[in-house]
C-alpha positions in Angstrom: -3.2 -32.3 12.0 -0.6 -34.1 14.2 -1.5 -34.4 18.2 -5.4 -33.5 17.2 -7.8 -33.4 20.0 -11.4 -32.0 19.6 -14.3 -30.4 21.5 -18.0 -30.1 20.8 -19.8 -27.0 19.4 -22.1 -25.4 21.8 -23.7 -22.4 19.7 -23.5 -21.0 16.5 -23.7 -17.0 15.7 -22.8 -16.3 12.1 -18.9 -16.7 12.0 -18.7 -16.7 15.6 -18.9 -20.2 17.3 -19.1 -21.3 20.8 -17.6 -24.6 22.2 -17.4 -26.4 25.3 -14.2 -25.0 27.2 -11.4 -27.3 28.5 -7.8 -27.6 28.6 -7.2 -28.2 25.2 -7.7 -24.8 23.4 -5.2 -22.1 23.3 -5.7 -18.4 22.2 -5.1 -17.7 18.7 -4.9 -21.2 18.0 -6.0 -22.4 14.4 -8.7 -25.1 14.4 -11.1 -27.1 12.1 -14.7 -26.5 12.8 -17.4 -29.0 12.1 -17.8 -32.1 10.1 -16.4 -30.0 6.9 -13.3 -29.0 8.8 -14.0 -25.3 8.3 -10.9 -23.0 9.4 -11.3 -21.1 12.4 -9.2 -19.4 15.1 -9.8 -19.2 18.7 -10.6 -15.5 19.9 -11.7 -16.1 23.4 -11.3 -18.7 26.3 -13.5 -18.6 29.3 -14.1 -21.1 32.2 -17.4 -23.1 30.7 -17.3 -21.7 27.1 -14.8 -20.6 24.2 -15.1 -18.6 21.3 -14.0 -19.2 17.8 -14.1 -16.9 14.7 -14.9 -19.1 11.3 -13.1 -17.9 8.2 -15.7 -19.8 5.8 -19.5 -19.8 6.1 -21.0 -21.5 8.9 -24.3 -22.3 6.9 -25.5 -25.8 7.9 -23.2 -26.3 11.1 -25.0 -27.9 14.1 -24.3 -28.1 17.7 -22.3 -31.2 18.6 -20.2 -31.3 15.7 -16.5 -31.3 16.6 -14.0 -28.6 16.5 -10.3 -30.0 15.9 -7.3 -28.5 17.2 -4.0 -28.0 15.4 -1.8 -26.8 18.3 -0.4 -24.0 16.3 -1.3 -20.3 15.9 -3.2 -19.1 12.9 -0.1 -19.0 10.4 1.1 -18.5 7.0 3.3 -21.1 5.2 5.9 -18.8 3.6 8.3 -19.8 0.7 8.6 -19.5 -3.1 5.8 -19.2 -5.3 4.0 -16.7 -3.7 4.8 -13.8 -5.9 2.6 -13.4 -9.1 -0.2 -15.5 -7.3 -3.9 -14.6 -6.3 -4.7 -15.4 -3.0 -8.2 -15.1 -0.6 -7.9 -13.6 2.8 -6.0 -16.3 4.4 -3.7 -17.1 1.6 -5.6 -20.0 -0.3 -4.7 -19.7 -3.8 -7.6 -18.9 -5.8 -6.6 -20.3 -9.1 -6.0 -23.7 -8.0 -9.1 -23.7 -6.0 -11.0 -22.7 -9.2 -9.5 -25.9 -10.7 -10.6 -27.7 -8.0 -13.9 -26.6 -7.2 -15.1 -24.0 -9.8 -15.9 -20.2 -9.7 -17.1 -20.7 -6.4 -14.9 -21.7 -3.2 -16.2 -24.8 -1.9 -16.4 -25.0 2.0 -13.9 -26.7 4.0 -11.6 -26.7 0.8 -7.7 -26.4 2.4 -5.4 -26.0 -0.4 -1.7 -25.0 0.5 -0.5 -21.6 -0.5 2.5 -23.1 -2.1 2.9 -25.5 -5.0 4.7 -28.5 -3.8 5.5 -30.0 -6.8 6.9 -27.0 -8.7 10.7 -27.2 -9.1 12.8 -24.0 -8.6 16.5 -23.9 -9.5 18.4 -23.3 -6.2 21.6 -21.8 -5.8 22.8 -22.9 -2.2 24.8 -19.7 -0.4 26.4 -21.8 2.4 28.9 -24.3 3.1 29.2 -27.2 5.7 30.8 -25.9 8.7 29.2 -22.6 8.7 27.4 -21.2 11.7 24.0 -19.7 10.9 21.4 -17.7 12.9 17.6 -17.1 12.7 17.2 -15.0 9.4 20.4 -15.9 7.8 20.0 -16.6 4.0 21.2 -20.1 3.1 19.8 -20.4 -0.6 18.3 -18.6 -3.3 16.0 -19.4 -6.4 14.2 -17.1 -9.0 10.4 -17.0 -8.1 9.7 -14.8 -11.1 11.7 -13.0 -13.9 11.9 -9.9 -11.5 12.1 -11.6 -7.9 15.0 -13.4 -6.5 13.5 -15.4 -3.6 15.9 -15.7 -0.6 15.6 -18.8 1.7 16.0 -17.8 5.5 16.8 -20.0 8.5 13.4 -19.8 10.3 13.1 -17.8 13.7 14.3 -19.6 17.0 16.7 -21.9 14.8 20.5 -21.6 14.6 23.4 -24.1 14.5 26.2 -25.3 12.3 25.6 -26.4 9.0 26.3 -30.3 8.8 24.7 -31.0 5.5 24.0 -29.2 2.2 22.6 -30.2 -1.1 24.3 -29.3 -4.3 22.9 -26.5 -6.7 20.0 -27.9 -8.5 16.4 -28.0 -9.0 14.3 -28.9 -6.0 10.8 -28.4 -4.6 9.8 -26.3 -1.6 9.8 -29.5 0.7 13.4 -30.5 0.1 15.8 -29.8 2.9 18.6 -27.8 1.5 20.6 -27.9 4.6 20.8 -29.5 7.9 21.8 -27.6 10.9 23.2 -28.9 14.1 21.7 -27.0 16.9 23.5 -26.1 20.3 21.5 -28.7 21.9 23.1 -31.6 19.6 20.0 -32.0 17.5 20.1 -32.1 13.6 17.4 -30.0 12.2 16.7 -30.1 8.4 15.6 -26.8 6.8 13.2 -26.9 3.8 12.7 -23.6 1.5 9.5 -22.7 3.3 8.7 -21.4 6.8 5.6 -20.6 9.0 4.8 -17.4 10.6 1.7 -16.3 12.8 -0.3 -13.6 11.1 -0.5 -11.4 14.2 2.9 -11.5 15.3 5.4 -8.7 13.7 8.4 -10.4 12.5 11.6 -9.5 14.3 14.6 -7.6 12.6 17.8 -6.1 13.8 17.0 -2.3 14.1 15.0 0.4 12.5 16.6 2.7 10.1 15.5 6.6 10.1 13.2 7.0 7.0 15.2 9.5 4.6 14.2 8.1 0.8 10.8 8.9 -0.5 8.6 6.2 -2.2 8.3 7.6 -5.7 4.8 7.3 -7.2 5.2 9.6 -10.5 2.0 11.3 -9.4 3.1 14.9 -9.2 0.5 16.0 -6.7 1.9 13.1 -4.0 5.7 13.2 -4.9 5.9 17.1 -5.0 3.4 18.3 -2.5 2.7 15.4 -0.2 5.4 12.8 -0.5 5.4 9.3 1.3 8.7 7.7 2.6 9.7 4.3 2.1 8.6 2.4 5.3 6.2 5.2 5.7 2.4 5.0 6.1 -0.3 7.1 4.2 -4.1 7.2 4.5 -6.4 7.7 1.5 -9.8 9.0 2.7 -12.5 9.6 0.5 -16.3 9.2 0.1 -17.9 6.8 -2.5 -16.8 7.8 -6.1 -13.8 9.8 -5.3 -11.2 7.7 -6.7 -9.6 5.7 -3.8 -9.4 2.5 -5.8 -7.9 3.8 -8.9 -5.5 6.1 -6.9 -4.0 2.7 -5.2 -4.1 1.4 -8.7 -1.9 4.0 -10.0 0.4 3.7 -7.1 0.5 0.0 -7.5 1.5 0.1 -10.9 4.0 3.0 -11.1 5.6 3.3 -7.3 9.3 2.3 -7.0 8.7 -0.6 -4.8 10.4 -3.7 -5.5 7.1 -5.6 -4.8 3.4 -4.8 -4.6 0.8 -6.5 -2.0 -2.4 -5.3 -3.0 -5.1 -6.4 -0.2 -8.6 -6.2 -1.7 -10.6 -6.0 1.8 -14.3 -6.0 1.5 -14.1 -4.9 -2.0 -16.8 -5.3 -4.6 -16.2 -8.2 -6.6 -16.3 -6.2 -10.1 -13.7 -4.0 -9.0 -11.2 -6.7 -8.0 -11.7 -8.6 -11.3 -10.8 -5.0 -12.9 -7.8 -5.2 -10.8 -6.8 -8.8 -11.9 -7.5 -8.0 -15.4 -5.6 -4.9 -15.6 -2.4 -6.2 -13.7 -2.7 -9.0 -16.1 -2.1 -6.8 -18.9 0.5 -4.3 -17.5 4.1 -4.0 -18.4 6.6 -3.0 -15.7 8.1 0.1 -17.0 11.7 -0.6 -15.3 12.0 -4.2 -16.8 9.4 -4.6 -19.7 8.1 -7.6 -17.9 4.7 -8.2 -16.6 3.7 -6.3 -13.5 2.4 -9.7 -12.1 5.9 -10.7 -11.7 6.5 -8.5 -8.8 2.7 -8.5 -7.3 0.8 -10.3 -5.0 -2.9 -9.8 -4.9 -5.3 -10.9 -2.1 -8.7 -10.8 -2.8 -11.3 -10.7 -0.2 -14.6 -9.6 -1.8 -17.6 -8.0 0.0 -19.7 -11.4 -0.5 -16.8 -13.5 1.5 -17.1 -14.6 4.9 -16.4 -11.4 7.5 -13.9 -13.1 9.5 -11.6 -13.7 6.5 -11.7 -10.0 5.7 -10.5 -9.1 9.2 -7.5 -11.6 8.8 -7.0 -10.3 4.9 -5.1 -7.1 6.3 -2.6 -9.4 8.7 -2.1 -11.7 5.8 -1.2 -8.9 3.6 1.4 -7.2 6.1 2.8 -10.6 7.1 3.7 -11.1 3.3 5.1 -7.8 3.3 7.4 -8.4 6.4 8.5 -11.8 4.9 9.8 -10.1 1.7 11.2 -7.2 3.5 13.5 -9.4 5.5 15.0 -10.8 2.2 16.2 -7.1 1.4 13.1 -5.7 -0.9 11.2 -2.4 -0.8 7.5 -3.6 -0.3 4.3 -1.4 -0.6 1.1 -2.4 0.8 -2.0 -1.4 -0.6 -4.8 -1.8 1.7 -8.2 -1.2 0.0 -10.2 -0.6 2.4 -9.5 -0.4 6.0 -12.9 1.0 6.6 -14.3 -2.7 5.5 -12.1 -4.3 7.9 -13.2 -2.2 10.7 -16.6 -2.9 9.7 -15.7 -6.6 10.0 -14.3 -5.9 13.5 -17.8 -4.1 14.4 -19.7 -7.2 13.4 -17.5 -9.7 15.2 -17.7 -7.6 18.1 -21.4 -7.3 18.3 -21.9 -11.0 17.7 -19.6 -11.4 20.9 -21.8 -8.9 22.8 -18.7 -6.7 23.5 -19.5 -3.0 24.8 -19.8 -0.9 21.7 -17.6 2.5 21.7 -18.1 5.1 19.0 -20.5 4.5 16.2 -20.7 0.8 17.3 -16.9 0.2 16.8 -15.4 -1.9 19.5 -13.2 0.2 21.9 -9.9 -1.6 20.8 -10.2 0.0 17.1 -7.6 2.3 17.9 -5.2 -0.1 19.2 -5.9 -2.6 16.4 -5.2 0.3 13.7 -1.8 1.5 15.5 -0.7 -2.3 15.6 -1.4 -2.5 12.0 0.4 0.8 11.0 3.2 0.0 13.2 4.1 -3.1 11.2 5.5 -0.6 8.5 8.8 0.6 8.6 12.5 0.8 7.1 14.6 -1.7 9.0 17.7 -3.7 9.0 16.7 -7.4 8.8 18.0 -10.3 10.6 19.5 -11.3 7.2 21.7 -8.5 7.1 20.0 -6.5 4.2 18.0 -3.3 4.6 14.2 -3.4 3.4 11.0 -1.7 3.8 7.2 -2.0 4.2 5.1 0.8 3.3 1.6 1.1 3.8 -1.1 2.8 2.0 -4.7 2.3 3.3 -7.7 3.4 1.6 -10.4 4.8 4.2 -14.1 4.9 3.1 -16.1 7.2 5.3 -19.7 7.1 5.1 -21.0 10.2 3.5 -17.2 11.4 3.2 -17.5 12.4 6.7 -13.8 12.7 8.0 -14.9 13.2 11.6 -16.0 9.3 12.0 -13.9 7.0 14.0 -11.8 5.1 11.4 -10.6 8.4 9.5 -9.7 10.1 12.7 -7.9 6.9 14.2 -6.1 6.4 11.0 -5.3 10.2 10.7 -3.4 9.6 14.4 -1.2 6.7 13.3 -0.2 8.0 9.8 1.8 11.0 9.0 1.0 11.3 5.3 -3.0 12.3 4.8 -4.3 12.4 1.2 -7.8 13.5 1.5 -9.7 13.0 -1.6 -12.4 15.7 -2.5 -15.7 14.9 -3.8 -16.1 18.3 -5.6 -12.8 17.5 -7.4 -13.6 14.1 -8.3 -17.1 15.6 -10.0 -15.0 17.9 -11.9 -13.0 15.3 -13.1 -10.0 16.5 -11.4 -7.7 13.4 -11.2 -6.2 12.4 -8.7 -9.0 14.4 -6.6 -6.4 14.8 -3.6 -7.3 18.3 -2.0 -4.2 20.3 -1.5 -5.7 22.4 1.4 -6.9 19.5 3.5 -3.7 17.0 2.6 -0.6 17.2 4.3 2.9 14.9 4.7 4.9 14.8 7.7 7.5 13.2 5.9 8.8 16.3 3.7 11.2 17.6 6.3 12.7 14.1 6.8 12.8 13.9 2.8 14.1 17.3 2.0 17.8 16.3 2.0 17.1 13.7 -0.4 15.4 15.9 -2.9 18.1 18.7 -2.4 20.6 16.1 -3.3 19.1 13.9 -5.7 16.9 16.3 -7.6 17.7 20.0 -7.2 18.4 22.3 -4.0 15.5 24.4 -5.2 13.0 21.6 -5.2 11.8 22.3 -1.7 11.6 26.3 -2.1 9.5 25.9 -5.5 7.2 23.4 -3.5 6.9 25.9 -0.8 6.0 28.5 -3.3 3.3 26.6 -5.2 1.6 25.8 -1.8 1.6 29.2 -0.7 0.0 30.2 -4.0 -2.5 27.7 -3.9 -3.3 28.8 -0.2 -3.7 32.4 -1.3 -5.8 31.4 -4.3 -8.4 29.8 -1.6 -8.5 32.8 0.6 -9.1 35.2 -2.8 -11.6 32.8 -4.2 -13.7 33.6 -1.1 -13.4 37.2 -1.9 -14.6 36.8 -5.4 -17.4 34.7 -4.3 -18.4 38.1 -2.6 -17.6 41.0 -4.8 -16.6 39.4 -8.0 -13.1 38.9 -9.7 -13.1 42.2 -11.5 -12.4 44.4 -8.3 -9.2 42.7 -7.2 -6.1 44.4 -8.1 -3.8 42.9 -11.0 -1.5 41.4 -8.7 -4.3 39.1 -7.1 -5.7 38.4 -10.3 -2.2 37.1 -11.2 -2.2 34.8 -8.0 -5.7 33.5 -9.3 -4.2 32.7 -13.0 -1.0 31.1 -11.8 -3.0 29.0 -9.3 -5.2 27.9 -12.2 -2.0 26.7 -14.1 -0.9 25.0 -10.8 -4.1 23.0 -10.4 -5.1 22.1 -14.2 -1.4 21.9 -15.4 0.5 20.6 -12.6 -1.8 18.9 -10.0 -4.4 17.3 -12.3 -2.9 14.0 -14.1 -4.2 11.8 -16.8 -3.9 8.1 -16.1 -4.7 7.5 -19.6 -2.2 9.3 -21.1 1.3 7.9 -22.3 3.4 11.0 -20.9 1.2 11.8 -18.0 0.3 8.6 -16.5 3.7 8.6 -14.7 6.1 11.7 -14.5 9.9 11.2 -13.4 10.8 13.6 -10.7 13.1 15.5 -13.1 10.2 16.6 -15.0 8.2 17.5 -12.2 10.9 19.6 -10.9 11.2 21.3 -14.5 7.4 22.1 -14.6 7.5 23.4 -11.0 10.5 25.6 -11.8 8.7 27.2 -15.1 5.4 27.6 -13.3 7.3 29.8 -10.6 9.3 31.5 -13.5 6.3 32.5 -15.2 4.9 34.1 -12.0 8.0 36.2 -11.1 8.3 37.3 -14.8 4.4 38.6 -15.1 4.8 39.9 -11.4 7.2 42.1 -12.9 5.3 43.3 -15.9 2.1 44.0 -13.3 4.7 46.2 -11.4 5.2 48.1 -14.5 1.4 48.5 -14.8 1.0 46.0 -17.7 -2.7 45.0 -17.7 -3.3 41.3 -16.9 -5.3 41.1 -20.0 -2.0 41.7 -22.2 -0.2 39.1 -19.9 -2.8 36.6 -20.5 -3.1 36.9 -24.2 0.3 36.0 -24.5 -0.8 32.4 -24.4 2.2 31.5 -22.0 -0.5 30.3 -19.3 -2.3 27.8 -21.6 1.2 26.8 -23.1 2.2 25.8 -19.5 -0.9 23.9 -18.8 -0.4 21.7 -21.8 3.4 20.9 -20.9 2.3 17.7 -19.5 1.1 16.6 -22.8 3.5 18.5 -25.1 6.8 17.4 -23.6 7.7 13.9 -23.7 9.1 12.3 -20.6 12.3 11.5 -22.6 12.6 15.1 -23.7 12.6 17.0 -20.3 15.0 19.4 -21.7 12.4 21.1 -24.1 10.8 22.6 -20.8 13.7 25.0 -20.8 12.4 26.5 -24.2 9.2 27.8 -22.6 11.5 30.1 -20.3 13.1 31.5 -23.8 9.4 32.0 -24.6 8.7 34.1 -21.4 12.2 36.0 -21.6 11.0 36.8 -25.0 7.3 38.0 -24.3 8.8 40.0 -21.3 11.7 41.9 -23.3 9.0 42.8 -25.8 6.4 43.8 -23.5 8.7 46.0 -21.5 9.8 47.7 -24.5 6.3 48.7 -25.6 5.5 49.8 -22.1 8.6 51.7 -21.4 7.5 54.8 -23.2 3.9 54.6 -21.8 
């Protein structure tokens, strides 16, 4: 807190504190409020009074207490030791806070995000005489068994390397290199840097999105894929499985690093996340999943202003590791509670409310958040991405409310969770008629090249069958299914195979919790194969009762359990069974 000056508190309204205005405060500056040095941020400056939002409880603070300036923006200290850790909404390490203050966070506690005593095995990547610019990687160290931390020259600094330490063990404060800037000043560069949470980190250029984020969830990868560097929304009412869907994505998606932001979540849900993640093994490396995960826990009983900041904390961490060349997936659960925090603070500021009491700048805040996703060529020379998957919790499951509607405007992937599917225990409860993905056109070449050229035609066929089933079920409700012709009865039966055997997925089954793309394609292929074969038999006037009596439909529903992920070739045997049944039936009905 160098160059500190202070002003006096004038008024207090929950997390919003009014102070006497003068020339000292700057917009978005980080300050310490009251005698207990609570962390706050300047959000408004006027002629007479300025406004500060406080990220801790303001209970007990009185007018006249000092507010101390810091001269810097609300920033995060970024460096080795962040991955595998658990933080609150403003990146304070909860495990170290627990050691110091017990189960509850004491007010005014200010523990650094980084462990300044921990030693890292540093490998220096540069030599004396080299000229470095902002973003260049000058050293690396193993942060966890899965993640190599690549230390980058902070933004705004460049120059010639004039001093380098030898490879060895150092803490984050050690100046690994010294640069002589164009002005002649010699600057020491430690392993950490600071970055303001509300400002996107710079990069060289955006890369067109053409690679999917593989999740292992069939309804997502096959029907509604998300790209690396893309954005997806998961809207759904209470109990529809938003959090569990995000848990599955965090466990199984092929991102290098997961940043899970529990924004305003219930404490017991966050406890479940922490307990589950601690036990999970990463299937790609057989190491603990926590070795590539950052958890930000901002529960519903924590101060509302910190909830608003937690989203920006998460995206800043994502951008930091993106710049190292990693693919990062951010799970924001939930953006609705973040919007509620905006609404509460806006109300205390006495701003003019817009629709349903939300501030008029809600759309622009959402847009600014989702725009920070992307696949980029970073200043470090490496390619990396940040993908954002944001849960939305519309009250009563009403998708016409402002947060859902505005989120839909700024995301290209919409996984609408359905209350009826959830109550029927169909998980993931993603409604295939309300959901969509605009990324499939961009990703189609990848699927054709890496999986099979027939991937897109089969997907289109499945979607057409599901939509036709929906239309037919309206007729069935009116007149009953017995009056339908056999070709339409076949559509209803094959759609049941698609719904139950393909779209429904069991997170607790070893072979079904994660399904590789090759198995997803083979399952699609054999479903379409059965439909075409059955349609041929229906054309020969073979009754549907005979076709259903073959047991083939039930066999295909059980493929997800009966065929292990490492024996995908067994699915081809189902085609043989279908051919045998078709040949046998043709012979029986050829003479009729």
